[in-house]
N, C-alpha and C positions, 0 to 999 in steps of 0.2 A: 440338400449340401451337395456341393460339386465333389464328384469322385476324383480319387487321386489319378486315376488313368486318364481321366478327360482332360485335367489340367496339363499332364505330360504331353498328350498328343495334340492339345491345342497349341502348346509351346513349339513342338516339332513342326506343326504346319505353318504357324506364324513365321517361324525361322526360314523355313523353305520358301515362303511368300516373299519376304524381305530379300532373301538372297536372288531369286528370279527378278524382282524389281531392280536391283543393283545392277543387273546386266547392262542395262542402257548406258551407265555412266562409266562403263569400263573403257580406260584408253590404252592399257598397256597389258601385255600378256593375254590377248584376246582369246587366242586358241586354246590356252590353258584353261582360262576361266570358263569359256563356252563349253569345252569338254566335260569339265566337273558339273557345271549347271545342267547340261543335257541329261546327266544321270541322276541329278536330284529331281528333275522335273519327271523322270520315269516313276520315281518313287512317290512322289506327292499324292496322286490319285489313290494310292492305297492307304496312305496315311489319313487323307480326307474321308475315306470310306470308314475306316476304324473309328474315327471321332464321330461321324454322323450316324452310323448304327447304333453307337452307344452300348455295345455288348462289352461287359466288363473284361479286361485283360486279366490272364492268369498273372500270379504274383511274379513268376520268373521272366516275364516279358516287360516288367516295369522298368528296371535297371538298364536294359539295352536300348529301350527307346528315351530314357533319361541321358544315356551316353550318346546316343545318336543326336540329341540336341546339343550337347557339349561340342561335338565335332562340327555341327552346322554353324556355331557360333564361331568356331575358329576358321570355318571357310568363309563366314562374313567378313571377319577381320582381314583375310588374305585377299578377297575381292575388293575390299574398300582400299587396301593398298594400291591396287591397281587402277583407281578411278581417277577422274579429271581432278586437277588440282594438287596432285602429288609430284614431287620432284622427278623430272624426267631422268636426270643424270643418274641420281641415286637409284632408281627403279632399274635403270639399265645396268649399272654398276653391280646390283644384287641379283640379275636375272637367273643366275644359276641357283642361288639360295632360294629365290621364289618359286621356281619350277620343283625343286626339291620338297619345298613346303606343301605345294599342290599334291605332290605324289603322296607325301606322308598323309595328308588329310584323306585322300582317296583310299589309301590302304586302311587307315584307322576306321573309316566308315564302313569299308568291306569287312572287317574283322568284327565290327559291332553288329551288322546284319547277320552275320553267321551265327551269333548268339541269341537271336530272335528265336524262341520256341515255337515256330510255326505249327508243328504237329500237335500242340495242344492249344491252340488258338482256333476259336469258332470263326473261321473266315471262309469265303468262297474260293474255290479253285482259281478263279479269275485274279482275285486280289493276292493270293500265294504265288501265282506264275509272276504277276508284276514285281513283287518283292524279289522273287529269285532271279528274274531277268535283270533287275537293277544290280544284284549282287554279282552275277556274271560279268555285266559290262564294267562294273568297277575292278574287278579282278583283270580284265583285260586291258585296262586303261593304262596307257603309258604317256607321260609327259615328256616333250622334247623342246629344247631351247631353239628359238628362231635364230637362223644363221645370222641375219643381220644383227640382231641383240647382241649375240655372242661376240661378233666382231667389234660392235661398238664398245662392249664391256672390256674386251682387250686393249682397245685404243685408250680407254679411260685409265686403266692399270698403267699403261705405258706412260700417259701423261703425268699421272701422279708421281710415278717414279721419277721421271725428268724434272718434274717441279721440286721434288725433294732434293734433287741435285742442282738445281738453279739452271736447268739445261732445257727448258721447253723452247720448243721450235714455234714461233708466232704463227708461220704459214700452216703448220700442222695443227695448231690450236683452233685457227680460223676455219680450217676445212672440217673439223670435227664439230665445232658449234654450228656450222651451217648444215652439217648432215643431221644434227639434233634439232633443227629448225629452231635455233637460238641466235640467230644473227643480228636481231635488232636490240636496241638498248631496253626496249619495254619488255621483250621476251626474256631477257637477261635478268631484268628486275623481278618479274614473276618467278622466274627460277630460283633466284636467291631467297626470296620470301618463302617458296616451299620448301627449301633446304632448311630453312630457320625453323619453319614448323615441324620438319622432321626431327630436328635436333631436340625440340621440347617435347615431342611425343613418344620417343624412343627410350627404351630402358635396356639396350643391349650392347652398350660401350661403343655406339658407332660415332661418338662426337669427333673422335680424330679424323676419320675419314670424310665427314661432312664438313670439317673445317677446312680441309685440304680442297674439296670440291669447290666450296665457297671462295676460297683464295684463287682457284683457277680463274673462276669467273671474274673476279676482282682485278686479276693482273691486267686485263686488256680492255674492261668495259666499265670500271667504276667511274663515277662522275668525277670531274677533275676538282682538287682542291681549290679554295678561294684564293690562296696566293701560291706562285710557284717561282722556281728559279727563272731567272730571265730566259735562258736559251730555250727552256721548255715552253714558256710563255709565247716566245716569238715563233716557234714551230707549231704552236696550238696542239701539243701533245696532251692528253689527259694523264696525270699521275694517279695510280693506284692510291686508294687512300690508306692502305696498309702501309705505304712507304713514306707517310708524312707524320710529322710529329704533332700530337694531339694539341699541344700547346701552341705552336707557331703556324701550323697547317702548311709547313714547308717540307720538302724532300729532305730526309735525316741523312747527315754525313757520318755520324758517330751514334748510332741508335744503341740505347742501353735498357735494361730491365730493373725496375724497381720492386721492392717487396711484394707489392699489390699483384705483379705478373704483368703489369703495363709497359709498354715500350715508349721511350721518349728520346729526343736529342739530348745528347749528354750536357750541352752547355746550358740549356734552358732548365732541364731538372736540376741540375747542379745548382743554378742560382736560386731555384725555388727552394731547395734544401738549405741552402747558405741563409736564407732569409728566416730559417728557425721553423719553417713549416714541417709537420710530421704526419701529414696525410697525403694520399695519392690524388693529384689534381683532378683526374678524370672521375674516379670512383668515390672520393671523398672518404676512403678507407684508411684507418690509422695504419701506417706502415711499421713492421716490428724491427726494422733497421734502415740505415740510409746508404748501404752498399749499392753501387751501381755496376751491375753485371753486363759486360758487352754481349750485344745479341748479334753474334756472328752469322746467324742464318739470315736475318733480314738484311744485314749489310751485304751479304753475298748476293741476295735477291735483287737488292737495289743496283749493285754494281753491274749485274746481268741484265736488268732492265735498261739501265743507261746505255750499255753497249749495244743492245739490240736497237735502240731507237736514236743512236748517234748522239746521244746527250752527254755532255761532259759531267764527271763525278761532282756531286755538292761540295761545297767548300764549308768548313766550320763557320757559324754565325759570328758576325762581328760584335764588338761591345756596344757599339750604338744601336744595333738590332736588338740586343738584349734589353738595353735601357728602354727602347720603345716599346717593347712587349710588355714590361711590367707597368707601364703607365695606365692607371684605371680607365677604363673604357667599357663601353656596352656592346655586347654582341650584337651582330646585324639582325635586324628585325626578322629577316626571312628565316633565320636559324633558330629564333626563339619560337617562331610559328611552325616549325618543320613538324610535319606528322610522323610520330614515332612509331606508329602501328604498322606501317607499310613493310617493315623489315628489309628494305633495299638500300637505306642509307647507313653510313658508319663511318667511323674514322678511328685511327689509333690501331695498333698492334697489340694483341694480347698474348704474352708469352707465358704458358703454363697458367692460363687464367684460373686460379684457384683462390680460395679465401686465404687469408694468412695462416690459419690454423687448420690441421686435417680435420678436426672435429666440427669445424664449421661446414666444411664440404660434406661430411657425411651425414650431418643433422639437417643439411639442406637450409640453413637459417641465414645464409649470407645475403646481405642487402647492401648494395652499393651505396645507399644513402644514409648508412650508419657509420658510425667511427668519428664523430667529431663534428663540430659546427664549421661553418664556411669561414675561410680566412678573410681577412679585410679586403685583400686585392685579388680575391679569386676570380671574379668575372673577368678581369683583363687577362688571365692566365687561360680561360676557357673559351677564347674567342673561336666559335665554329664548333664547340662541343656542347652536345645536348644533355642536360640532366635527365637521365632516364631512370624510372623506377625499376626495381627489380622485376625481371620477366619481359622487360621490353625488348626491342630489336638490338641486335649487337652489330658492330662493325665487322667486316671479314678481316681474315687474318692469313698470315703466310703460313706454309707448310713448316712445321718442327717448331712454330713459335705460339700459335694459338690453338690450345686444345683444352676444352673444358670437360671436367669430369663432376657433374653436378649431382648431389645426393638426393635432390628433389626435382622431379619433372612434372610437367603441367597436365600431362594426359591428353585427351581428346580436346580440340578446340572448341568443337560444337557438337551437340548430340544430333543424331540423325532424325529427321523431322518425322519418320514413322515411329521411331522409338517414344518420342514426345506425345504421340497420340495413343499409344498403347501402354497401360499400366504395367502390364507384365515385363516390358522391357525397360522400365525406368531405372532399375538397379544395374543393368548390364553395360557398364562403361568397360572400357578395355581391361583395366586392372582387375575388375570383379570377375570378367569373363574368364580371365587366365586362371581363376581358381577352380573353373569348371573344366579347363582343358584336359582333353583326354591324355592321361600320363601324368598329370599333376594331382595335388592333393584334393580329391573330390569327396570329401566325406559327406557333402550334402546330397549324393546320389541316394536315391530311395533304396531300402534294402531289398534283396531279392526275394528272400522268404520272410513271411509275417514276423511272428513274435520269436522271442530267444528260444523257447521250448521247442516250437516247430522248426526252427532254424537248426539247432542242434542235432535234432532228428534228422534233418534234412542232409546235414553235413555227413553224419555218420553213413548215411545212404549212399552218398555221393563216394565217399572213401571205399566202401564195399565195391561200388562199380569200377573203381580203379582197377581192381583185381579180377574184373569179369572177363570171361572168355570172349565175349563179343566186342570188336574193334569199335563198333558205334556206341556201346554203352561207356567204354574208355574214353573215346572223343568227347561226348556229352559230359562226362563228369569231370575231366580234366578242364574243359572250357568253363564250366559252371564254378568250379573252385577258383579257377583264374580270375573270373569276374567278381567272385564273392570276396577273394583276398584283396582285390583292388579297391573295394568299395569302403571297408571299415576297418579301423585298427583293432577293435575288439574281435572282430571276426577272424583276423589273422592268428590271434590267440587260440580262439576256439578251434579252429582248423588245424593248427598245430597239436593242441592238446587232445584232439580226437584221433590223432595218429596218421594224419595225412602226408607227413614228410617222407617217411620210408617208401610207401608206393609211388609216390611222385618221383623220387629219386630212381627208383626202378624204371619208370616210363621213360626215363632220359634216354634210355637204350632202345625204345621202341623203334621198329621200322617205319611206322606211320609218321611223315613229316608233321601233321597236325597235331597229334597226341605228343610228339617231342617238343614242339613249340610251346602248346598249352601247359605242358609240365614244367619246362624250364621258367616261363613267365610266372607261374603259380609259386615256383620257388622263390623267383625274384621278390615278388610281391610279399611273400611270407618273411623274406630275409629282413625286411624293413622293421621288423620288431627285433630288437637286440637280442631278447630271450631265445628267439627262433634261431638266431645265427649258430649258436652251440649245436643245436639239435640238427641242423642241416649239415654241418661239417662231421658231427658224430656218426651221422647216417651214410657216411662214405660219399658224398655228393661231388666232391671235387674232382676226381678222375672222370665220372661221366660228364660233368659240366664242361670239362676241357675237351672231351670227344665231341660234344656238340658244338662247341666253340670252332673246332677244326673242321667239322663234317656236316653241321646242319645247314638248313636253309637260311637266308639272310636274316630273318626276323629272329629265328632261334640263336643264331651266332651272336647277334648284338645282345640280345637278352641274357644269354650265357655270360657274356662279357660283363654287363651290368650287375649280375648276380655275383660274379667274382670281386667286382669293385665293392659291393655292398658287404661281402663277408671280409674283404680286406681292411675294411674300416677298423675292425678288431686287429690290433697290431700283432697279436699272437699267431694270427693265421696267415700274415703275409710270408713268411718263410716257408710254410708249408705249401701254399699256393705256388710259389715260385719253383719250390723243389719237385713239385708234382708235374711240371712241364707245361704250365699256363702261358708262360712268356712268348715263346715262338708263335703260337696261333693268335695272341693278341697283337703282336706286331704285324702278322699276315692281315689281321683285320684292320689295323691301322693303316695298311698300305692300300688294301682293295676293297674294304667294306663300304656300305653306305655312309652318308654323312652321319647318321645318328649312331652307326655302328663305330666309326672312327671316334665319335666323342666318347663312346662307352669305353672303347679300348684304351684311349689316351687317359682317361681318368682311372681306369684301373691300373694302367702302368705307373701312374703317378703314385698312387698308394703303395704299390709293390716295390717301386723304387726307392721308397723311404728306408726299407730294410737294406742294410749294406750287402748282405749276401746275394741279392738280387740284382744289384747295379750292373755288375759285368754281365750277368745273363741278359739283361735288357740291351746293353751295348752289343754283345756278340750275336744277338738276334737280328741285329739290323735296324734298330729302332731310331737312330740318330738322324739318318737321312730323310725319312718320312716325316719325322718331328720337324725339321727344319723346313721341309716343304709347306708344312701346315702353317709354320710361323710366317713363311713368305706369302701366304695366300689369305689375307684377312678377310676376304669375302665369305670363307666358310665359318668364320665366327669362332675358331678354335685357337686363337694366337695365345691367349693366356694359359690354357691347358698345356699346349706344347711347350711353352716356355719353361712353365712349372717343373715338367718332367726334365727337360734338358738341364736346368738347374741342379736337379738331384743328381743326374749323371755326370755333371761336372766335377763331383768331389771325388771320383775314381779316376786314375791315370788314362785307362782305356777310354773312357768317356770324353775327356778333354782332348784326347788325341783325334777322336771320332768327330768331334765338334768342330775343330779346326780344319780337318781334312774335308768334311762335307759341306763347307760354306757356312757354318754356325755364327762365326764371329760377325760378318756383316749383318746376318740376320738379326743377331741380338743387339747389335748397335742401332739398327732401324727400329727396334722395339723401344729401346731407350729414348729415341727421338720421337716416334709417332705412336707408341702404344698406349694402353690404358695404364691407370696409376699402378694397378697391381702387376701388369705385364712389365713395366718399366722396373718395379721393384725386383721381380724375379730375374729379369735380364741384368740388371746391374749387380746382382749376387751372383750370377753365373760368370759374367765378365771379371768380377773381383777373384773369383776362384782361379779362373784361367791366368790371370795377371799374377797372382801370387806364387804361382807353381811352375812358371816357365817363361825365361826371357824371351823366346821366341814369340809366345802367344802374347806376351805384352807388348811387344813391338808391332804386332799385327793389329792389335786392339788401338794402340796409339795411332797408327797409320790411317786408320779408318776415320780419323777426325772426330773422335767422340767426346774430346774435352769440352767444346761449348755446351753440349747437351748434359754432360755430367754436371757442369756449373749450374745449369737451370735445374736439374733434377735435385741438387743439393739443396736449392733453395725453396723448391715448390712441390717436391714429392711427398709421399707418405713417411713417417717417422723411419721406417726401415729403409725405404728408398733414398732418403737424405743420408743415412748412415752408409750404405754401400757406395753412393756416388762420392761422398766425401773421402771415404778409404780409397777408392780408386784414384782421385785426384791427388791424394797424399802420396801414393806409390808413385805416380808420374812425377810429382814434385821432387820426391826423394832421389828418383832414377836421375833427374836432372842434376841434382847435387851430388850424384856419385854414390848414393848411399841406398842400395836397394833393400826394401824390406824383407823380413823373413816371412815363409808362407805359414808357419804355425798358427800365429795369432790370426791371420785372415781365415785359415781353415776353421778355427773356432768360431769366428763371425758366422760363417755360413751354416756350421752345424746349429748354432743358435737360430738362425733364420729358418732352418728346416724344421725346428722344433716348434717354432712359432707358427709356421704355415700348417703343420700337420695337426695342430692342436685342435682346430675345428674343421674337420674334412667335410666336404659337401655331401649331403645326403643323396641317395639314390631316390628315383621317382617310381612310385607304382604305375603298371602297365596293364593295358588290355592285350 
């Protein structure tokens, strides 16, 4: 029978082997990848030796090696992201995030190696020195961003910002594409296909950014449409497909959005509706209403494009053109035979391309081919439009108009060939790996200590060691309890019932940084059990947690913030935590912490700001400016968290003043245009509160040009997003009529929004 430790060591060795093989295919962030793989290569001989000698590992060593394999699987995902075939632009745009990810992987690997009980293992001094040397090298490893990549990332951010304002400089865009080695049509086509693949494989709300990047490429390099206005045809200028009506394939003069989220020329889609059709011509989706909403964003982009290319603005189509369009005809053969798998072709602009109902989006069941049979003269309306099954390639879109938020993603397009050959790796697709990720729910990790009886005995022994006079014994006990509390929900109850909480709280004041870090992380892991939260607070943990948050090392500070967040899930503790002085150090962590620390701080501040007594404290501590900075920096992936906190703070006058003074209104408007569905909902709620309480703020919001985005959100957002957008539009409409609404009703709306958001707070994750 194969021993448990043999299986674990084989998995670790195989993971290392696959990582080292992947080195040859790395195209981006080579310095970071090679630095990490060099450390892994140092450790591999020791792992192979342990596997070959077949000396049983002690029980306490099993979980660290299983955890090491989890980190290696994360490292493999990170290395795969930097391999050939991925989107160049998206990787450069995320270079800061990727480097931070490598740093976190190295740090987690270092911490896992620390927990390997080398003193109780039967290994040679040479093997021990190999493991210790790798640990030292990992501690010293610092990842830096290549100066060229950082400069290119800044250029991408500027281009995206200009694109959102319809102010892209063609010469600047051309120089940038040449710098990225994307000067040819073939390279652009490959890049767009890579971006489409990124969209389908990612689950972190990056769709809006990917759509904007795709639109940037489409702006100058898309294939020309089959038919163009005469002046463009004479000048031989290719029209971006996003600017052409899917029905006529002509440059749009009056683009409008239908209920399905597609954009069409008003005259063509109006005639389609007037003929009694109630489906979207392109998607065949049944439309819930026949309202046509002007797409001001696309119209402005078309006007800007015409000006740049010295092309006259398109005129509305004439009656005879409409008559000709609806004459039944067959699509050109080349369009019927077009390969839809390339991901480089497309037409039409999708504004807020969501299913008609929010439930369809969440369930991931939306299928463009559902929603009614084909109309009798559909083919004539779909000249140049390919019927695509769900999941096929989509056309590029303009910023602010095409943003998808799908509830179902396809995952990896293909399995790694080595995985297919090894049965141990058949189950390890990206989604399943995420469940083993260090810091996630890893209930499958092996127990550190054998059966329940032995485990409880060992736990009692570890708790006694927490009070031992020896610093080494305290370190070992705190580290093992940290690991044990991470592994198993039942063990969290056992540890707490055995009396570990009070000595762990006492060790928060330890002068030894490692003991302090392991103690606070143990408390974080224990706090994931609701029953333990009460015991932790009753043990007087909040003041020392705040002390660690203020003065601890970076790891201890962020885990102290996460512990306070976990405790604040219980609403009865939010006022106590705020009154104890937690808010200023949380704001300081928000300003200067690591990316993970900033996320923990923002999440804790969100929970604390639910309590009315804490809101002014958060504002006075200076949280608004760093929150707005996070909203304006989507690469950090914290927009939704930051917007949620700002929304809470907008319900007090000091918060509203700070939001307006610190540039929050333009930032919130940008989220309404380009954020995730949840971010748009929160941003609209904050803008609604600002509008309802100050004529000055109302004017500032209106002057930002938010009305077109609100029209779109009112039709395609979440249920609460639609409600907030409609209320804002109603305020602007009543203001034009000289009847400004009273604020009390809108304040009630926001309070209800807060209750709905807080009803299901995010759960903290256990950590090593």
